[in-house]
NUSE-828055 format. One record per residue: residue in three letters; x, y negated, z negated of N, C-alpha, C, O, CB in turn. Coordinates in nm, 2 decimals, padded with zeros to 4 digits. Glycine has a CB too. Layout:
! NUSE-828055
+-----+--------+--------+--------+--------+--------+--------+--------+--------+--------+--------+--------+--------+--------+--------+--------+
:  aa :   n_px :   n_py :   n_pz :  ca_px :  ca_py :  ca_pz :   c_px :   c_py :   c_pz :   o_px :   o_py :   o_pz :  cb_px :  cb_py :  cb_pz :
+-----+--------+--------+--------+--------+--------+--------+--------+--------+--------+--------+--------+--------+--------+--------+--------+
: ala :      X :      Y :      Z :      X :      Y :      Z :      X :      Y :      Z :      X :      Y :      Z :      X :      Y :      Z :
...
+-----+--------+--------+--------+--------+--------+--------+--------+--------+--------+--------+--------+--------+--------+--------+--------+
END
This chain:
! NUSE-828055
+-----+--------+--------+--------+--------+--------+--------+--------+--------+--------+--------+--------+--------+--------+--------+--------+
:  aa :   n_px :   n_py :   n_pz :  ca_px :  ca_py :  ca_pz :   c_px :   c_py :   c_pz :   o_px :   o_py :   o_pz :  cb_px :  cb_py :  cb_pz :
+-----+--------+--------+--------+--------+--------+--------+--------+--------+--------+--------+--------+--------+--------+--------+--------+
: unk : -01.46 :  01.90 : -01.45 : -01.37 :  01.79 : -01.37 : -01.42 :  01.66 : -01.43 : -01.53 :  01.65 : -01.49 : -01.38 :  01.79 : -01.19 :
: unk : -01.35 :  01.56 : -01.41 : -01.37 :  01.41 : -01.47 : -01.43 :  01.36 : -01.34 : -01.42 :  01.43 : -01.23 : -01.22 :  01.31 : -01.53 :
: unk : -01.50 :  01.24 : -01.35 : -01.56 :  01.17 : -01.27 : -01.49 :  01.02 : -01.22 : -01.44 :  00.97 : -01.31 : -01.68 :  01.15 : -01.32 :
: unk : -01.48 :  00.96 : -01.11 : -01.41 :  00.84 : -01.09 : -01.45 :  00.76 : -00.98 : -01.48 :  00.81 : -00.87 : -01.29 :  00.87 : -01.09 :
: unk : -01.45 :  00.63 : -01.01 : -01.49 :  00.54 : -00.87 : -01.36 :  00.46 : -00.86 : -01.29 :  00.41 : -00.95 : -01.65 :  00.42 : -00.88 :
: unk : -01.33 :  00.46 : -00.73 : -01.21 :  00.41 : -00.68 : -01.25 :  00.29 : -00.60 : -01.32 :  00.30 : -00.51 : -01.14 :  00.50 : -00.60 :
: unk : -01.19 :  00.17 : -00.63 : -01.23 :  00.04 : -00.54 : -01.09 :  00.00 : -00.46 : -00.98 : -00.04 : -00.50 : -01.29 : -00.09 : -00.64 :
: unk : -01.13 :  00.04 : -00.34 : -01.01 : -00.02 : -00.24 : -01.03 : -00.16 : -00.20 : -01.13 : -00.21 : -00.15 : -01.00 :  00.07 : -00.10 :
: unk : -00.92 : -00.23 : -00.22 : -00.93 : -00.39 : -00.22 : -00.83 : -00.39 : -00.09 : -00.72 : -00.32 : -00.08 : -00.86 : -00.49 : -00.39 :
: unk : -00.88 : -00.46 :  00.02 : -00.82 : -00.50 :  00.14 : -00.72 : -00.64 :  00.11 : -00.77 : -00.74 :  00.06 : -00.94 : -00.52 :  00.25 :
: unk : -00.57 : -00.61 :  00.15 : -00.48 : -00.71 :  00.12 : -00.43 : -00.75 :  00.26 : -00.32 : -00.81 :  00.27 : -00.36 : -00.65 :  00.02 :
: unk : -00.49 : -00.72 :  00.36 : -00.43 : -00.76 :  00.49 : -00.57 : -00.81 :  00.60 : -00.68 : -00.76 :  00.58 : -00.35 : -00.61 :  00.55 :
: unk : -00.54 : -00.89 :  00.68 : -00.67 : -00.93 :  00.77 : -00.74 : -00.81 :  00.84 : -00.68 : -00.70 :  00.85 : -00.64 : -01.03 :  00.89 :
: unk : -00.84 : -00.83 :  00.87 : -00.94 : -00.73 :  00.92 : -00.88 : -00.65 :  01.05 : -00.91 : -00.54 :  01.08 : -01.07 : -00.80 :  00.95 :
: unk : -00.80 : -00.73 :  01.12 : -00.75 : -00.65 :  01.25 : -00.67 : -00.57 :  01.20 : -00.68 : -00.46 :  01.25 : -00.68 : -00.72 :  01.36 :
: unk : -00.55 : -00.59 :  01.10 : -00.46 : -00.48 :  01.04 : -00.52 : -00.36 :  00.99 : -00.47 : -00.25 :  01.00 : -00.38 : -00.53 :  00.93 :
: unk : -00.65 : -00.38 :  00.91 : -00.72 : -00.27 :  00.84 : -00.77 : -00.19 :  00.97 : -00.75 : -00.07 :  00.98 : -00.85 : -00.32 :  00.73 :
: unk : -00.83 : -00.26 :  01.06 : -00.90 : -00.18 :  01.17 : -00.82 : -00.09 :  01.24 : -00.87 :  00.01 :  01.30 : -00.97 : -00.26 :  01.26 :
: unk : -00.69 : -00.13 :  01.26 : -00.60 : -00.04 :  01.34 : -00.57 :  00.10 :  01.24 : -00.53 :  00.20 :  01.30 : -00.45 : -00.14 :  01.38 :
: unk : -00.59 :  00.09 :  01.15 : -00.56 :  00.21 :  01.04 : -00.68 :  00.29 :  00.99 : -00.67 :  00.40 :  00.94 : -00.50 :  00.16 :  00.91 :
: unk : -00.79 :  00.20 :  01.02 : -00.93 :  00.29 :  00.97 : -00.93 :  00.44 :  01.00 : -00.91 :  00.52 :  00.91 : -01.06 :  00.23 :  01.04 :
: unk : -00.94 :  00.47 :  01.12 : -00.94 :  00.61 :  01.18 : -00.88 :  00.69 :  01.11 : -00.94 :  00.79 :  01.07 : -00.89 :  00.62 :  01.30 :
: unk : -00.75 :  00.67 :  01.08 : -00.64 :  00.74 :  01.01 : -00.70 :  00.78 :  00.86 : -00.73 :  00.89 :  00.81 : -00.50 :  00.62 :  00.99 :
: unk : -00.72 :  00.65 :  00.80 : -00.79 :  00.66 :  00.68 : -00.90 :  00.74 :  00.66 : -00.91 :  00.81 :  00.56 : -00.82 :  00.54 :  00.65 :
: unk : -00.99 :  00.74 :  00.73 : -01.10 :  00.82 :  00.75 : -01.08 :  00.96 :  00.76 : -01.15 :  01.04 :  00.70 : -01.17 :  00.79 :  00.86 :
: unk : -00.99 :  00.98 :  00.84 : -00.94 :  01.15 :  00.86 : -00.87 :  01.19 :  00.72 : -00.86 :  01.30 :  00.68 : -00.80 :  01.17 :  01.00 :
: unk : -00.83 :  01.11 :  00.65 : -00.76 :  01.15 :  00.51 : -00.88 :  01.18 :  00.42 : -00.90 :  01.29 :  00.36 : -00.66 :  01.02 :  00.44 :
: unk : -00.96 :  01.07 :  00.41 : -01.04 :  01.11 :  00.32 : -01.12 :  01.20 :  00.34 : -01.17 :  01.26 :  00.25 : -01.11 :  01.02 :  00.28 :
: unk : -01.14 :  01.25 :  00.49 : -01.19 :  01.38 :  00.52 : -01.15 :  01.49 :  00.43 : -01.22 :  01.57 :  00.38 : -01.16 :  01.42 :  00.64 :
: unk : -01.03 :  01.49 :  00.42 : -00.95 :  01.59 :  00.35 : -01.00 :  01.62 :  00.21 : -01.02 :  01.73 :  00.16 : -00.81 :  01.54 :  00.34 :
: unk : -01.03 :  01.50 :  00.17 : -01.09 :  01.51 :  00.02 : -01.25 :  01.56 :  00.01 : -01.30 :  01.62 : -00.09 : -01.08 :  01.35 : -00.06 :
: unk : -01.31 :  01.53 :  00.14 : -01.44 :  01.59 :  00.14 : -01.44 :  01.76 :  00.15 : -01.53 :  01.84 :  00.11 : -01.52 :  01.53 :  00.26 :
: unk : -01.35 :  01.78 :  00.21 : -01.31 :  01.93 :  00.25 : -01.28 :  02.01 :  00.14 : -01.32 :  02.12 :  00.12 : -01.18 :  01.95 :  00.33 :
: unk : -01.20 :  01.93 :  00.05 : -01.18 :  02.02 : -00.08 : -01.28 :  01.98 : -00.17 : -01.25 :  02.01 : -00.29 : -01.04 :  02.00 : -00.16 :
: unk : -01.39 :  01.94 : -00.15 : -01.50 :  01.91 : -00.25 : -01.47 :  01.81 : -00.36 : -01.54 :  01.81 : -00.46 : -01.54 :  02.05 : -00.33 :
: unk : -01.36 :  01.71 : -00.34 : -01.32 :  01.62 : -00.43 : -01.40 :  01.50 : -00.41 : -01.42 :  01.43 : -00.51 : -01.16 :  01.59 : -00.43 :
: unk : -01.45 :  01.45 : -00.29 : -01.52 :  01.30 : -00.28 : -01.68 :  01.35 : -00.24 : -01.72 :  01.43 : -00.17 : -01.43 :  01.19 : -00.15 :
: unk : -01.73 :  01.27 : -00.31 : -01.88 :  01.26 : -00.31 : -01.94 :  01.17 : -00.19 : -02.02 :  01.21 : -00.10 : -01.93 :  01.19 : -00.46 :
: unk : -01.88 :  01.07 : -00.20 : -01.93 :  00.95 : -00.11 : -01.82 :  00.86 : -00.08 : -01.72 :  00.87 : -00.15 : -02.04 :  00.86 : -00.17 :
: unk : -01.83 :  00.78 :  00.01 : -01.72 :  00.67 :  00.02 : -01.79 :  00.57 :  00.13 : -01.90 :  00.60 :  00.18 : -01.55 :  00.73 :  00.08 :
: unk : -01.72 :  00.46 :  00.16 : -01.78 :  00.35 :  00.24 : -01.74 :  00.21 :  00.22 : -01.72 :  00.17 :  00.10 : -01.93 :  00.35 :  00.22 :
: unk : -01.73 :  00.11 :  00.33 : -01.71 : -00.01 :  00.29 : -01.81 : -00.07 :  00.21 : -01.92 : -00.03 :  00.19 : -01.68 : -00.07 :  00.39 :
: unk : -01.73 : -00.20 :  00.15 : -01.82 : -00.29 :  00.09 : -01.88 : -00.39 :  00.17 : -01.84 : -00.43 :  00.28 : -01.74 : -00.36 : -00.01 :
: unk : -01.98 : -00.43 :  00.12 : -02.05 : -00.55 :  00.19 : -02.06 : -00.67 :  00.14 : -02.15 : -00.68 :  00.05 : -02.17 : -00.53 :  00.21 :
: unk : -01.98 : -00.79 :  00.18 : -01.92 : -00.78 :  00.31 : -01.79 : -00.69 :  00.29 : -01.75 : -00.63 :  00.19 : -01.88 : -00.93 :  00.36 :
: unk : -01.72 : -00.68 :  00.43 : -01.60 : -00.58 :  00.42 : -01.49 : -00.64 :  00.35 : -01.42 : -00.72 :  00.42 : -01.55 : -00.52 :  00.56 :
: unk : -01.45 : -00.63 :  00.22 : -01.36 : -00.67 :  00.15 : -01.27 : -00.58 :  00.10 : -01.16 : -00.61 :  00.05 : -01.40 : -00.73 :  00.07 :
: unk : -01.34 : -00.44 :  00.13 : -01.26 : -00.35 :  00.06 : -01.37 : -00.21 :  00.09 : -01.46 : -00.21 :  00.18 : -01.23 : -00.41 : -00.11 :
: unk : -01.35 : -00.11 :  00.00 : -01.42 :  00.01 :  00.01 : -01.44 :  00.05 : -00.12 : -01.38 :  00.00 : -00.22 : -01.36 :  00.12 :  00.09 :
: unk : -01.54 :  00.18 : -00.14 : -01.55 :  00.25 : -00.26 : -01.55 :  00.39 : -00.25 : -01.60 :  00.43 : -00.14 : -01.65 :  00.21 : -00.33 :
: unk : -01.51 :  00.47 : -00.33 : -01.49 :  00.61 : -00.34 : -01.55 :  00.67 : -00.45 : -01.49 :  00.64 : -00.55 : -01.36 :  00.64 : -00.34 :
: unk : -01.65 :  00.76 : -00.45 : -01.69 :  00.83 : -00.56 : -01.64 :  00.99 : -00.56 : -01.67 :  01.07 : -00.47 : -01.84 :  00.83 : -00.57 :
: unk : -01.55 :  01.03 : -00.66 : -01.50 :  01.16 : -00.65 : -01.47 :  01.22 : -00.78 : -01.51 :  01.16 : -00.89 : -01.38 :  01.15 : -00.56 :
: unk : -01.41 :  01.33 : -00.78 : -01.39 :  01.40 : -00.90 : -01.24 :  01.46 : -00.90 : -01.18 :  01.46 : -00.80 : -01.49 :  01.52 : -00.92 :
: unk : -01.20 :  01.50 : -01.01 : -01.08 :  01.55 : -01.02 : -01.03 :  01.59 : -01.15 : -01.11 :  01.56 : -01.23 : -00.99 :  01.46 : -00.97 :
: unk : -00.93 :  01.65 : -01.19 : -00.90 :  01.70 : -01.32 : -00.84 :  01.60 : -01.39 : -00.83 :  01.62 : -01.52 : -00.83 :  01.81 : -01.31 :
: unk : -00.77 :  01.47 : -01.32 : -00.70 :  01.39 : -01.42 : -00.70 :  01.25 : -01.32 : -00.72 :  01.25 : -01.20 : -00.53 :  01.46 : -01.46 :
: unk : -00.67 :  01.15 : -01.38 : -00.63 :  01.01 : -01.33 : -00.50 :  01.02 : -01.24 : -00.48 :  00.94 : -01.15 : -00.61 :  00.90 : -01.45 :
: unk : -00.42 :  01.12 : -01.30 : -00.29 :  01.13 : -01.21 : -00.32 :  01.19 : -01.08 : -00.26 :  01.16 : -00.98 : -00.18 :  01.21 : -01.28 :
: unk : -00.43 :  01.29 : -01.09 : -00.44 :  01.36 : -00.96 : -00.51 :  01.25 : -00.85 : -00.48 :  01.25 : -00.73 : -00.54 :  01.50 : -00.98 :
: unk : -00.60 :  01.17 : -00.90 : -00.66 :  01.08 : -00.83 : -00.56 :  00.98 : -00.77 : -00.56 :  00.96 : -00.65 : -00.77 :  01.02 : -00.91 :
: unk : -00.46 :  00.92 : -00.86 : -00.39 :  00.84 : -00.80 : -00.28 :  00.93 : -00.68 : -00.26 :  00.88 : -00.57 : -00.31 :  00.76 : -00.93 :
: unk : -00.24 :  01.03 : -00.73 : -00.18 :  01.11 : -00.62 : -00.23 :  01.12 : -00.49 : -00.16 :  01.10 : -00.39 : -00.17 :  01.23 : -00.65 :
: unk : -00.35 :  01.14 : -00.49 : -00.45 :  01.13 : -00.36 : -00.44 :  01.01 : -00.29 : -00.43 :  01.01 : -00.17 : -00.61 :  01.15 : -00.40 :
: unk : -00.45 :  00.91 : -00.36 : -00.46 :  00.77 : -00.26 : -00.31 :  00.73 : -00.24 : -00.29 :  00.65 : -00.15 : -00.56 :  00.64 : -00.34 :
: unk : -00.21 :  00.79 : -00.32 : -00.09 :  00.75 : -00.28 : -00.04 :  00.77 : -00.14 :  00.05 :  00.71 : -00.09 : -00.01 :  00.80 : -00.36 :
: unk : -00.12 :  00.89 : -00.08 : -00.10 :  00.93 :  00.04 : -00.21 :  00.87 :  00.17 : -00.22 :  00.91 :  00.29 : -00.11 :  01.08 :  00.02 :
: unk : -00.29 :  00.78 :  00.11 : -00.39 :  00.73 :  00.21 : -00.30 :  00.64 :  00.31 : -00.20 :  00.58 :  00.27 : -00.54 :  00.63 :  00.13 :
: unk : -00.35 :  00.64 :  00.43 : -00.26 :  00.57 :  00.52 : -00.29 :  00.43 :  00.51 : -00.21 :  00.36 :  00.56 : -00.28 :  00.62 :  00.67 :
: unk : -00.39 :  00.37 :  00.45 : -00.40 :  00.23 :  00.41 : -00.30 :  00.17 :  00.31 : -00.26 :  00.05 :  00.31 : -00.54 :  00.21 :  00.36 :
: unk : -00.26 :  00.29 :  00.20 : -00.15 :  00.26 :  00.12 : -00.02 :  00.26 :  00.19 :  00.05 :  00.17 :  00.20 : -00.15 :  00.36 :  00.01 :
: unk : -00.01 :  00.37 :  00.24 :  00.13 :  00.40 :  00.32 :  00.16 :  00.27 :  00.42 :  00.27 :  00.24 :  00.44 :  00.12 :  00.56 :  00.43 :
: unk :  00.07 :  00.20 :  00.46 :  00.09 :  00.10 :  00.56 :  00.09 : -00.04 :  00.45 :  00.11 : -00.14 :  00.51 : -00.04 :  00.10 :  00.69 :
: unk :  00.07 : -00.05 :  00.32 :  00.10 : -00.15 :  00.25 : -00.06 : -00.24 :  00.29 : -00.04 : -00.36 :  00.28 :  00.25 : -00.21 :  00.30 :
: unk : -00.16 : -00.21 :  00.31 : -00.26 : -00.28 :  00.36 : -00.37 : -00.31 :  00.22 : -00.45 : -00.40 :  00.24 : -00.30 : -00.20 :  00.48 :
: unk : -00.37 : -00.22 :  00.11 : -00.46 : -00.22 :  00.03 : -00.39 : -00.22 : -00.13 : -00.27 : -00.21 : -00.15 : -00.54 : -00.11 :  00.08 :
: unk : -00.47 : -00.22 : -00.21 : -00.45 : -00.20 : -00.34 : -00.58 : -00.13 : -00.40 : -00.70 : -00.15 : -00.36 : -00.41 : -00.34 : -00.41 :
: unk : -00.56 : -00.03 : -00.51 : -00.68 :  00.03 : -00.55 : -00.70 : -00.01 : -00.70 : -00.60 : -00.06 : -00.76 : -00.68 :  00.20 : -00.54 :
: unk : -00.81 :  00.00 : -00.75 : -00.84 : -00.01 : -00.89 : -00.95 :  00.13 : -00.94 : -01.06 :  00.15 : -00.88 : -00.92 : -00.17 : -00.90 :
: unk : -00.91 :  00.21 : -01.02 : -00.94 :  00.33 : -01.07 : -01.03 :  00.30 : -01.19 : -01.00 :  00.20 : -01.26 : -00.82 :  00.43 : -01.09 :
: unk : -01.13 :  00.39 : -01.21 : -01.21 :  00.39 : -01.30 : -01.28 :  00.53 : -01.32 : -01.34 :  00.60 : -01.24 : -01.29 :  00.30 : -01.27 :
: unk : -01.25 :  00.58 : -01.45 : -01.29 :  00.71 : -01.50 : -01.41 :  00.67 : -01.55 : -01.42 :  00.57 : -01.63 : -01.19 :  00.78 : -01.59 :
: unk : -01.54 :  00.77 : -01.52 : -01.66 :  00.72 : -01.62 : -01.70 :  00.86 : -01.63 : -01.67 :  00.95 : -01.55 : -01.78 :  00.60 : -01.57 :
: unk : -01.80 :  00.88 : -01.73 : -01.86 :  00.99 : -01.79 : -02.02 :  00.99 : -01.74 : -02.09 :  00.91 : -01.81 : -01.83 :  00.99 : -01.95 :
: unk : -02.08 :  01.05 : -01.64 : -02.21 :  01.03 : -01.62 : -02.30 :  01.11 : -01.74 : -02.30 :  01.23 : -01.76 : -02.24 :  01.08 : -01.49 :
: unk : -02.37 :  01.03 : -01.79 : -02.45 :  01.09 : -01.87 : -02.59 :  01.10 : -01.85 : -02.67 :  01.15 : -01.93 : -02.43 :  01.03 : -01.98 :
: unk : -02.63 :  01.04 : -01.72 : -02.78 :  01.06 : -01.65 : -02.76 :  01.08 : -01.49 : -02.67 :  01.02 : -01.43 : -02.88 :  00.92 : -01.67 :
: unk : -02.81 :  01.14 : -01.44 : -02.79 :  01.18 : -01.31 : -02.92 :  01.24 : -01.26 : -02.99 :  01.30 : -01.33 : -02.68 :  01.26 : -01.30 :
: unk : -02.93 :  01.21 : -01.11 : -03.04 :  01.29 : -01.04 : -03.03 :  01.44 : -01.08 : -02.92 :  01.49 : -01.09 : -03.03 :  01.27 : -00.87 :
: unk : -03.12 :  01.51 : -01.09 : -03.12 :  01.66 : -01.10 : -03.04 :  01.73 : -00.97 : -02.97 :  01.83 : -01.00 : -03.28 :  01.71 : -01.10 :
: unk : -03.02 :  01.68 : -00.83 : -02.95 :  01.74 : -00.75 : -02.81 :  01.74 : -00.77 : -02.73 :  01.82 : -00.72 : -02.99 :  01.70 : -00.64 :
: unk : -02.78 :  01.63 : -00.85 : -02.63 :  01.62 : -00.89 : -02.58 :  01.71 : -00.99 : -02.46 :  01.71 : -01.02 : -02.60 :  01.48 : -00.96 :
: unk : -02.66 :  01.79 : -01.03 : -02.64 :  01.89 : -01.13 : -02.48 :  01.96 : -01.12 : -02.39 :  01.95 : -01.20 : -02.76 :  02.00 : -01.10 :
: unk : -02.48 :  02.02 : -00.99 : -02.38 :  02.10 : -00.97 : -02.22 :  02.03 : -00.95 : -02.11 :  02.07 : -00.97 : -02.42 :  02.18 : -00.84 :
: unk : -02.27 :  01.90 : -00.91 : -02.12 :  01.79 : -00.90 : -02.08 :  01.76 : -01.02 : -01.96 :  01.76 : -01.04 : -02.15 :  01.63 : -00.82 :
: unk : -02.17 :  01.74 : -01.11 : -02.13 :  01.68 : -01.24 : -02.08 :  01.78 : -01.30 : -01.96 :  01.76 : -01.35 : -02.23 :  01.62 : -01.33 :
: unk : -02.13 :  01.91 : -01.31 : -02.09 :  02.03 : -01.41 : -01.97 :  02.10 : -01.37 : -01.93 :  02.20 : -01.44 : -02.19 :  02.14 : -01.41 :
+-----+--------+--------+--------+--------+--------+--------+--------+--------+--------+--------+--------+--------+--------+--------+--------+
END
């Protein structure tokens, strides 16, 4: 599988983001349950968030975030980065391979 970092950029006021946050996190949980997401969380300061995940293609990643409640509500935009980890902690071996 390929490795990706997704930057979620808030395009709305914090109050609007907060209204959808629980739904967004429940949706991300589906990615965790499928073994696709390694970690996620808000940026500091909270201007957006970051997600580290894996998938078969960039299209698969785009499709996943197309159904993110933040996206469906028009509150965010997304930047997608595919990368190839050449070095990693030993405990990450199963995730990478």
